C-alpha positions in Angstrom: 24.1 -48.2 -20.2 25.6 -44.7 -19.4 24.4 -41.8 -21.5 25.4 -38.2 -21.5 23.1 -35.4 -22.8 25.0 -32.4 -24.0 22.7 -29.4 -23.9 24.5 -26.6 -22.3 22.3 -23.5 -22.9 20.2 -21.4 -23.1 17.7 -21.8 -20.3 14.7 -22.2 -22.6 16.5 -24.6 -24.8 17.5 -26.8 -21.9 13.9 -26.9 -20.7 12.7 -27.7 -24.2 15.0 -30.8 -24.2 13.6 -32.3 -21.0 11.1 -34.7 -22.7 14.2 -36.6 -23.9 14.7 -37.8 -20.4 11.3 -39.6 -20.3 12.0 -41.1 -23.8 15.3 -42.5 -22.7 14.0 -43.9 -19.4 11.1 -45.6 -21.2 13.5 -47.2 -23.7 15.7 -48.5 -20.8 14.6 -48.0 -17.2 18.1 -49.0 -16.0 19.8 -46.3 -18.1 22.1 -43.9 -16.2 21.7 -40.4 -17.6 24.0 -37.5 -17.0 23.7 -33.9 -18.3 26.3 -31.3 -19.3 25.1 -27.7 -19.0 26.1 -24.2 -18.0 26.6 -23.8 -14.2 24.0 -21.0 -14.0 21.2 -23.3 -15.1 22.3 -26.4 -13.3 20.3 -25.9 -10.1 17.1 -26.4 -12.1 18.1 -30.0 -12.8 19.9 -30.8 -9.6 18.1 -33.7 -7.9 16.0 -34.5 -11.0 14.8 -38.1 -10.5 15.7 -39.1 -14.1 19.2 -37.7 -13.9 22.2 -39.3 -12.2 24.6 -36.4 -12.3 24.7 -32.8 -13.7 28.1 -31.7 -15.0 28.7 -27.9 -14.9 30.4 -25.7 -17.4 31.7 -22.4 -15.9 32.0 -20.6 -19.2 31.1 -17.1 -17.8 33.6 -17.4 -15.0 36.3 -18.7 -17.3 35.9 -15.7 -19.6 36.2 -13.3 -16.6 39.4 -15.1 -15.5 41.1 -15.0 -18.9 41.8 -17.5 -21.7 44.0 -19.7 -19.5 41.1 -20.4 -17.1 39.0 -21.5 -20.1 41.6 -24.0 -21.3 42.2 -25.3 -17.8 38.5 -25.6 -17.0 37.7 -27.3 -20.3 40.5 -29.8 -19.8 39.3 -30.6 -16.3 35.7 -31.1 -17.5 36.9 -33.2 -20.4 38.9 -35.5 -18.1 36.0 -35.9 -15.8 33.7 -36.8 -18.7 36.2 -39.3 -20.1 36.6 -41.0 -16.8 32.8 -41.6 -16.7 33.2 -43.9 -19.8 29.9 -43.1 -21.4 28.5 -45.6 -23.9 26.5 -42.9 -25.7 26.6 -39.1 -26.0 23.6 -37.2 -27.4 24.7 -33.7 -28.6 21.4 -31.8 -28.6 23.2 -28.4 -29.0 24.8 -28.7 -32.4 27.5 -26.0 -32.0 31.3 -25.8 -31.7 31.3 -25.7 -27.9 29.1 -28.8 -27.5 31.3 -30.5 -30.2 34.4 -30.1 -28.1 33.0 -31.9 -25.1 31.1 -34.5 -27.1 34.4 -35.5 -28.9 36.5 -35.4 -25.7 34.2 -37.9 -23.9 35.7 -40.6 -26.1 32.3 -42.3 -26.2 32.0 -44.9 -28.9 28.6 -43.7 -30.0 28.2 -39.9 -30.4 24.8 -38.8 -31.9 24.1 -35.3 -33.3 22.5 -33.4 -36.1 23.5 -33.8 -39.7 24.8 -31.0 -41.9 21.4 -29.4 -42.3 20.6 -29.5 -38.6 23.8 -28.2 -36.9 24.1 -24.6 -35.8 27.9 -24.6 -36.5 29.6 -26.9 -39.0 32.6 -27.9 -36.7 30.0 -29.8 -34.7 30.0 -32.4 -37.5 33.6 -33.4 -36.6 32.5 -34.5 -33.1 29.7 -36.9 -33.9 29.8 -40.3 -35.6 26.0 -40.8 -35.8 24.3 -38.1 -37.8 20.5 -37.6 -37.5 18.5 -36.0 -40.3 15.5 -33.9 -39.4 12.2 -34.0 -41.2 9.3 -31.5 -41.4 7.8 -33.3 -38.4 10.8 -32.1 -36.3 10.0 -28.4 -36.7 9.5 -27.8 -33.0 12.7 -27.5 -31.0 11.6 -30.3 -28.6 11.1 -32.6 -31.6 14.6 -31.8 -32.8 16.0 -33.2 -29.6 13.7 -36.1 -29.5 14.7 -37.0 -33.1 18.2 -37.7 -31.8 17.0 -39.7 -28.8 14.7 -41.8 -31.0 17.5 -42.6 -33.4 19.8 -43.6 -30.6 17.2 -45.6 -28.6 14.2 -46.5 -30.8 12.4 -48.4 -28.2 11.0 -45.5 -26.2 7.4 -44.3 -25.7 5.9 -40.9 -26.5 7.0 -38.5 -23.7 5.0 -35.5 -22.4 5.0 -32.3 -24.6 7.0 -30.5 -21.8 9.0 -31.6 -18.8 9.1 -33.4 -16.5 10.5 -30.7 -14.2 10.1 -31.6 -10.5 10.1 -28.7 -8.1 12.5 -28.5 -5.1 10.5 -29.0 -1.9 12.4 -26.3 0.0 11.8 -23.7 -2.8 8.1 -24.6 -2.9 7.9 -23.9 0.9 9.7 -20.6 0.5 7.3 -19.4 -2.2 4.2 -20.5 -0.2 5.5 -18.6 2.9 6.1 -15.5 0.8 2.6 -15.6 -0.7 1.1 -16.0 2.8 3.1 -13.1 4.1 1.8 -10.9 1.3 -1.8 -12.0 1.6 -1.8 -13.6 -1.8 -2.3 -17.3 -1.2 -6.0 -17.2 -2.0 -5.7 -15.1 -5.1 -5.7 -15.9 -8.8 -2.0 -15.4 -9.5 -0.9 -14.3 -13.0 2.9 -14.0 -13.4 3.9 -11.3 -16.0 7.5 -11.7 -17.2 8.5 -8.6 -19.1 12.1 -9.5 -20.0 13.7 -11.5 -22.8 17.2 -11.9 -24.2 16.7 -9.8 -27.4 15.2 -6.3 -27.6 13.2 -7.4 -30.6 11.5 -10.1 -28.6 10.1 -7.6 -26.1 6.4 -6.8 -26.0 6.2 -2.9 -25.6 6.2 -1.6 -22.1 3.1 0.5 -22.5 1.1 -2.6 -23.4 2.5 -4.4 -20.3 1.3 -1.5 -18.2 -2.2 -1.7 -19.8 -2.4 -5.4 -19.3 -1.4 -5.3 -15.7 -4.0 -2.6 -15.0 -6.7 -4.7 -16.7 -5.8 -7.8 -14.8 -5.8 -5.9 -11.5 -9.4 -4.9 -12.3 -10.5 -8.6 -12.2 -12.0 -9.7 -9.0 -9.5 -11.9 -7.0 -6.7 -11.5 -9.6 -3.2 -10.5 -8.5 -0.5 -9.9 -11.2 3.0 -10.7 -10.1 5.9 -9.0 -11.9 9.1 -11.0 -12.2 12.5 -9.7 -13.5 16.1 -10.9 -14.0 18.2 -7.9 -14.5 18.5 -4.2 -13.4 17.0 -3.1 -16.7 14.1 -5.4 -16.3 13.6 -4.3 -12.7 13.3 -0.7 -13.8 10.7 -1.8 -16.4 8.6 -3.7 -14.0 8.7 -0.7 -11.6 7.0 1.3 -14.3 4.4 -1.5 -14.8 3.9 -1.6 -11.0 3.3 2.2 -10.9 1.0 2.1 -13.9 -1.2 -0.5 -12.2 -1.7 1.8 -9.2 0.9 -0.2 -7.3 -1.5 -3.2 -7.3 0.7 -5.5 -9.4 3.3 -7.0 -7.1 7.0 -6.7 -7.9 8.4 -10.1 -6.9 11.9 -10.1 -5.4 14.6 -11.8 -7.5 15.4 -15.2 -5.9 17.0 -18.4 -7.0 16.2 -20.3 -10.2 14.6 -23.1 -8.2 12.4 -20.5 -6.4 11.4 -19.0 -9.7 10.3 -22.4 -10.9 8.3 -23.0 -7.7 6.6 -19.6 -8.2 5.7 -20.5 -11.8 4.3 -23.8 -10.7 2.2 -22.0 -8.0 0.8 -19.5 -10.5 -2.5 -19.9 -12.3 -1.2 -18.3 -15.5 2.1 -17.0 -16.9 2.4 -14.4 -19.6 5.6 -13.5 -21.4 7.7 -13.5 -24.6 10.0 -16.2 -26.0 11.9 -16.6 -22.7 13.1 -19.2 -20.2 10.3 -18.6 -17.6 7.6 -19.2 -20.1 9.1 -22.6 -21.0 9.7 -23.5 -17.3 6.0 -22.7 -16.6 4.9 -25.1 -19.3 7.3 -27.8 -18.0 5.7 -27.6 -14.5 2.2 -27.7 -15.8 1.1 -24.0 -15.6 -0.9 -22.5 -18.5 0.8 -19.8 -20.5 0.2 -17.0 -23.0 3.4 -16.5 -25.0 4.1 -13.5 -27.3 6.2 -14.1 -30.4 7.6 -11.5 -32.7 11.0 -12.3 -34.3 11.0 -15.9 -33.3 8.6 -18.7 -34.5 5.8 -19.7 -32.1 5.3 -23.0 -33.9 9.0 -23.8 -33.4 9.6 -22.4 -29.9 6.3 -22.0 -28.2 4.8 -24.2 -25.4 2.7 -27.0 -26.9 -0.8 -28.2 -25.8 -4.3 -26.9 -25.1 -3.3 -25.0 -22.0 -0.9 -22.8 -23.9 -1.9 -20.0 -26.3 0.9 -18.7 -28.6 0.4 -15.3 -30.2 2.5 -14.5 -33.2 3.0 -10.9 -34.5 0.8 -10.7 -37.6 3.3 -8.8 -39.8 4.2 -10.6 -43.0 7.9 -10.5 -42.1 7.4 -12.3 -38.7 9.3 -14.4 -37.7 12.4 -12.7 -39.0 15.1 -13.6 -36.3 16.4 -10.0 -36.4 18.0 -8.5 -33.3 17.4 -5.0 -34.6 14.8 -3.7 -37.0 13.4 -0.4 -38.1 9.8 -1.8 -37.7 10.4 -2.8 -34.1 7.7 -0.6 -32.6 5.2 -1.5 -35.2 5.9 -5.2 -34.7 5.6 -5.0 -30.9 2.3 -3.2 -31.1 0.9 -5.5 -33.7 0.2 -8.0 -30.9 -2.6 -5.9 -29.4 -3.8 -5.8 -25.8 -7.2 -7.2 -26.7 -5.7 -10.4 -28.1 -3.5 -11.0 -25.1 -6.3 -10.2 -22.6 -8.8 -12.5 -24.3 -6.2 -15.3 -24.3 -5.5 -14.7 -20.6 -9.1 -14.7 -19.6 -9.9 -17.9 -21.4 -7.1 -19.7 -19.6 -7.9 -18.2 -16.2 -11.5 -19.3 -16.6 -10.5 -22.8 -17.7 -8.2 -23.0 -14.7 -10.9 -22.0 -12.3 -13.2 -24.7 -13.7 -10.7 -27.5 -13.0 -9.9 -26.5 -9.4 
């Protein structure tokens, strides 16, 4: 049995879909599973023991090279997928782009969401097995698992997140970097400021206050991660506000970031990829939700504390809002610090 998972982006959504792998393998241990995803995220799943092959889409490069590059690249990928002769395709994305490649595989069984579940209606043309979602499928991981369960009903309950094995070389690089900085014996708390939407951000002044408070804890060392120049400038402000005690971490590869998140004792951030990676590698998290829904998108389990903005309009899914500052500051520093301390103490007790 050859199965293709189509979940191309975004980073957090890809990580949320990982429990599907465990379900499929429990249903059929001999199953060969491939994954189609954007090239920038592919290193995270390269070498995954439950995946035979990762197919890469180069959407960003195609856009830069012009419309002809996109057509040529799509046809090349489509031909490669068709030659694989998949028995089943699971379209976990539900949009027009995933529909194109799902349809072009030529697989006889193509599972996807029904009309109420798709993100874009053209997706309905690509699938021939529609899966309806119930109230029990509110969380984004459960949405993906609903399709896997319909296609292969004989599986067993997978973990709430992951599995996401860590590359051994990346783990060694991170350990060496921590040793060089004298941080290997510290309680490491990763603070990830950035997100994809401005309205998902927790205010910079509160990050500065949080970093300072954590630096005041004996043996605690905050680590500031970033993914863009704008985020680097922001974390430089947090670093300065902490009296230069919070460490700005150099931007490395995606696999090195995953290894750092695995090594951390706690990760704090908004609704963003690194928070979901942390959960997938077994690290406790405090996640801050404003315009998105913590019950739908947040890490699940007792080691994960999700804080939702208490405004009556949250979650609103707005990318711009006149109440942006009020919403951000409605998740106050005391709530975040209490959550962080409870997980740090719990982590210490289990070591």
